[in-house]
N, C-alpha and C positions, 0 to 999 in steps of 0.2 A: 658504339652506342652512344648517344649524348639524350639527355632529360628533356623533355617539353615545357617544364617549367622551371623557375629559379626561385628556391627558398627566399623569401623576402627578409627574413630577420632569423637570428639562431632562435630554434625552436626552444620554446617557453617562455621567450621574452614578451612582453606585452609592450605595447604603446598606446599611451592616452592620444587617440587621433582626433577627439573632438576638442581637446585642450589647446593642442596645437593649431587646428584651425582658428578656434576662438582668438587666441593671441595674436595670431598672426592677421586675423581680420581687423581686429583694433588698431595694430599697428598701421596696417594699409590706409585706414579711414581717418587715423590723425594725420597722415602724412600729406594724405588728398586733400584733406581740408587746410591746410597751411600751404600748399601750392598754387601760384597765382596763374594768371594766363600765359605766362612766356615759356617759349620752348627751354624745358630741362629735364634732367634726368635724376631720380631720387631713389634710395635704396633702403629698406628696412629689413628685418630680420629678427628672429627669435631663435632661442636655443631648443635643439632636440636631441633626443636620447641618442648615444653612439650605438645602442644596438641597433638603429637603422641601417640596413645595407644600403649605399648610394646606388649600386647598381641594380639592385631589386627593387629600390623605390621608382627609380627612373622608369623602369620596365614595366610599372603596372600603371602610370599615370594615364590620363586621358589625353592630354596635351601634347601637342605635336611642335616642331621637332623635338627629337631627344639626342643630346649630346651628352656623351660620357667621357671622363678623363681621369686616369691613375697615374700619377707621374712614375719616374724610374725608381726612385726610392721608396715607392709604396707607401708615403707618409702624408700626401695630400691628394684628395679625390674631389671631383665635380660630378655632379648629374645635373644636367641644365635642361628644363623641359618648358614647353611654350616659348612664345616670341611676343616681345613687347615691342619689336622692329625688326624688321628683315631687309635684307638687301640680296638680290639674285640675280643672275644672269642666265638666260635660257642658253644662248651659243653665243661663238665668237669666232670672227675671222681673224684676230690678231693673237699673237703668242703671249702677249701680257696674261701674267694672272689675273691682274685686276684694272679694268678700262681707266683711263684718268679721270672721267667725270666721277665715276664712283670714289676713286680715291681720294677727290676734294671732300666730297659728301661725307666719307667715313672720317677723315681728319678732324672736320669739324663736329662730327658727333664724339669723338676720342675725346675731345676737350671739353665735353659736358659731362663725363662720366664722374661718379665720385671713384675713387681710388680703388674701392675692393670689386668694383662691377667691370666685368670682361665681356667682350664682344667675340662670340664664335664663329670659327670659319673654316672653309675648307675649299678645294677647288679640284678641277680635273688636271692630270699631268699633262696633257695636250689639248687646250681648249679649240683646236681647229680640226681635230680629229674626229672621224666618223663615229657615231655615237649607237650603241646598241640601247635596246629598248630598256633593260634593267638599270640604265644609269639613268634615263631621262628624268625622273624626278630631283636628282641631284644637280642639276644644271651645272653650265660652265666653271661656275664659282658661287657659295651660297655663305651669308653672314647673319648672324643672329645675335641680337641682343636678348637674350632669355627673360622670361618672366619670372621662372621659379628657378632658384638654384641651391641643391643641397650641397654645401660645402664641408668635408670632412677634413680636419689638419691635426695630426697628432692624437690628443684625446678629447677633442672638441668639435662637434657637429652643430652647424647653423642653417637655418634654412633662410633664404633670401629671396625678395620679391623687389623686382624693379619696376618702376614706376614712370612713365612718359609723359609730359605734361606739354601742349594742354589735352593731347586726344584722351589719356586715362581719366583726366578729370572731368572732362564731359560725358564720360562713359562708365561713371564709379561703380555702377549695379554690376555691370558685365564683368569687372575685374573682381568683385566680390564674391561673383558665381566661381569664376576660376578659382580662387580662392577654397571655395566651400567642395569643390569637386578634387581636392587634392586627395589621395588615398595614401594610407599609413597602414599596408597590412602585416598583420604579425604571426601567421600560421605558415608553417611550411607544407607546400604542397608539390610534391616530386613523385609520380610514379610512374608514366607512361615512357617509353624511349622511342628513338628514331634509330632505324636500321639503315646502313647504307646499301643500295642495289646496283650501282652502277657508279663508271669513272669513265671520263673522256678528255683527252689530252690536246690542247690545243698551243702548240702546232703537236702534231704526232713524233715520234723520236725520228723518223726518216726525216720529215720536214724541219726538224731541228737541226739536223746534221747539215742540212743543205744550207739552213739561213746562219749558221755558225760560220760555215766554210766562207758562204758570201762577202761575212764582215771581215774574216780574216784576209781574204783576197781584197777587199778595198783598204784595208790597212796596210797592205803591203805596197799598193797603188798610191799611198800618201792621200787618199780621199778621206781618210779617218784615221785619229790616233786611238781612240777608244770607243766602242758603243756599247749599251746595255740593253741586251734583249731579254725579254720577258716570258713568261709561259702560265698559261691559264688553265687549271684543273677542273673541269665540273665535277662534282660529286653529287649523285641524285640519291636521294632518300626517300622511304616508302612513305612518308608523311612531312606534313609541312614542319619547318626547324624552328628552335627557340632561339634566335642571335645572342640572347642576353645569358642565356645558360650556357651556350658555349662561349662566349667571351669570357664568363666567370671562370670557366675553367682555363683557358688560355691563359688568363693573367696569374694562375696559380703556377702555372708550367714556364712562364716566363720572368722570372725575379730579373731585375736591373733592365726591364725595357718599360716604356710607357704604353698602357692598355690605354686605347680609345676606340669610340663609339660615335657612329651619326646616322640617324634614322629621319629621313624628312618627314614623313605620314607613317601614322600607328601601324598601318595595316599593311607597309609597303616593305621594298627591300631595306636592309640595313649594311652599313660597311662597318666592318670590326678588324682590330689589329693588335698586336703588341710589337712595337718597333723598337729597336734599339738606337735609331738614327734622329738626332735632333738637327732641324736644318738651322735653328738659331735660337738665343735666349737673350733676352734684352733688357736690361734695365737702365732707365736714364741712359747717359752716352755709354756705359759698357755692354759690348757685345762679346759673346762667346758661340762659336759655332765649333763644327767639327768634322773630318775627313775621315771616311771610314769606308775601308776597301780591301778586297782579300779576305777569304774565308778558308777556314778548315775545320772538320769536325772537333769535338772533344775527344779524348782516348777513353778506352775501357778500363786502363790500368794507369797509375801515375807514370810508370815507365813509358807508356803510349802517349799519354796525354803531353809529356814533356817534349818526347818525338816530334809530334805534330806541331807544337808551339815553336819549336826551333825551326821546324821546316818552313814556317809561315814568315816568322820574322826572316828569315834568310832566302826567301825566294824571291830572286830578280822580276819573275813576271808581276806577283802580287804588289812587289814594292813600285814598280812602274804603273800598276793600275793604281796605287794609291796616290802616288805623286801627281799625277794626273788630275785627282781630285783636289789634293791639298793646293796647288798651283791656281787651279781655276778658282778657286773658294778666295785667295788672296788677293788675286788679281780683279774679282769682282767687288771686293770690299775696298780696294784701293781708292776710289774715286769718292767714297764715303766717309772716309775715316782719316782721324789726324795719324793714327798709328795702327800697324798691323803686325802681330807677332804670331810666328808658327815655329815650331820645333824643328830640330834638323832631322831627327829620324822619329818614325812612328813607335808606338807602345802596341802592346797586345790588349786589345777589349775580350774579355773571357767571359762567356755567356753560359747558360745551361747545357745545351746542345753543341755550340758551335764557339769559333773565336773570330776576330777580326784585327785588320791592323787599324789604328785608330790616332790620330792626331789632334789634338784640342786647339783651335786658332783662336784669339783674343784680338778685339779691336776698340779702340776709343774712336767714337763716332764724330763727326762734326756736328754743331749745333743744330744745322737745317735738316739731317738726315732722319727720317722717321721710320717705324716699323716696316710700313708698306714699300718705302724706297728699298730698304733690305731683303724684303720678300722678293720683289721683282727682279733684283740683281742676282740672287743667289740659286732662284729656281729656273729650272731644273740644274742641279749640280751633274757633274758627271758620275757621281757615284748612281744617278738611277737613269741618265739618259746618255751621256759620251762627250765627247770632244773631238772636232769644235762642234759647239752645241748646234747649230741649225744644219750642218751636213748630219750629225748623230741624230737629230727629230726627223729629217727627212727619210734616213735610212729606215727608221724604226717603223715610220708611216708606210712605206713601200713594202717592208716584209713583215711584219706582225699581223696576223690575220685575225686578231681580234681586239675589243675595246679595252684599253688599260683603266679607264673612267679614272676614280680617285686616286688609284692604285699609284704610287710614286709620288703623288702630288703632295701639297702642304695643307697639313690641318693642324689647326692650334688656336690661341686666342691673343687678343689684344686688348691693353687696358691704356689708361691715359698717359701713364709712364713707364710701361712694361709690355713685355709680348714673349710667347714662345709658341715656336712654332715646330712641328715635327716633319719627317718625311713619311709618309703612311707607306711602308712597305711591310712585309710578314703579314699580309693584309687579306681579307677575304669579303665577298659579296655574298651575302645571306638573302637569298629571293625565293620565297615559299619552299618548296622541297627540293632547291639545289644550293648548293655550297659551292661557290667557285675560289679557289686559291690561287694568288698571286704571287708571282717570286722570280726576278731576273739572275743575271749573271754578267759580269762585265767582260766584255770580250777584246782582248789585246793583242799585239803580236805573240806568238806562241800559244795562244788557247787551242785547246783540242776539245773537239765538240762533244766528245763524250764524257769527258772530266767535267765540261759545264753543266750538261745533264744532271750528272751525280751530283753536282753542288747544288743545283735547285732542288733535286729531293732532298739533299740535307736540310735546306733553309725550311722547307714544308714540314720538317719533324715535329717542330712546335703543334701544329695546328693537328697532326695525325696523333700526338700525346694527347692532346685534350680531347679528340673525338674517342679514344682509346679508354679514358679513365673510367 
């Protein structure tokens, strides 16, 4: 059972919404009066009480899109609503995450941004794959310069408004009306619940066995080295779901993961998740990425936990799967970097219900390398696609009977001198009364279809725990 609404702030806390709107309105008017007619981006902000829950605040705003992000350390949170500027691609015939014309335009805009302003974005795992209706509003890729951003870091919360000249200065009243429409709810309202009534697996267990065996055969024939096959699990409920109430529960169940959400239209589907995997983090010329592959559950006792840890660290099959990912990442970064450094052996990444093999890779980028260059070079990694990349993608298109959409795609942000992009795994699409869970398993030489089915069931455990809280 999950609640149909999310308590906006702790019960009993009060927020002076009129005072916040008045202060922000005043700051916006002053800024627009000082902006001239040339193209520029300006950011203004006001302090807001830490009692405001960013996720709950964003969930009740009238503005769209809504983007949510809480980093893996749980010390930085963003809730971004409305758009001062958007870029979007409906369909694509090419594998590039972002087309070259958009890249050139985006890089010009990044140069205009104040340091605190971020452009948020996401993209499909495969922009050329056949699309299901539920993913239509997300596009092949979607970028947003948000109008409003509630940013909480440590003990400080600020509400930012982004202004773009000359358009916003020519429509000042419309921008001020958006400020006036901001909501700051302060009363908890959680009563009714949703109950699950059906489950459907795509593929079925028998179909999965055949798919994995086909992948193992392709690997034996040297057509592939690794391919990641995914499953979709459709859970139907008796009433429409509240995506942000579910995400609130999910992030409580998944410490050390980045919680994220994206909703293109306020009444439409929402993509949510809590991922342990970062595609890359970039600040200036310094870049960090990570190879994550291989999975074991956590044990029920300290002795069982230690046994499962040793089993993972010493598994030749999992070490081989992990090596494919690390090798691909270092090779992809080599043309973009002055130096690339990777460890000799992976370490354990320990999560609440599972563990993985992980290696952190660092690089010093060439002066000409941009965040978009890194994005297009790294996505998709063998951790979510396979290797060789082209052959693995073709195998996935042929054998997976559902649309991955943004599952396993890149989601994150870019600013003038920094960026962070995650791999959108451990994720789900909330569409009215249906929750579709996505997860995958890396198939290599020696993979067992039944064991890979069970591995994905274990990866779905975080969502199951959130649903049962």
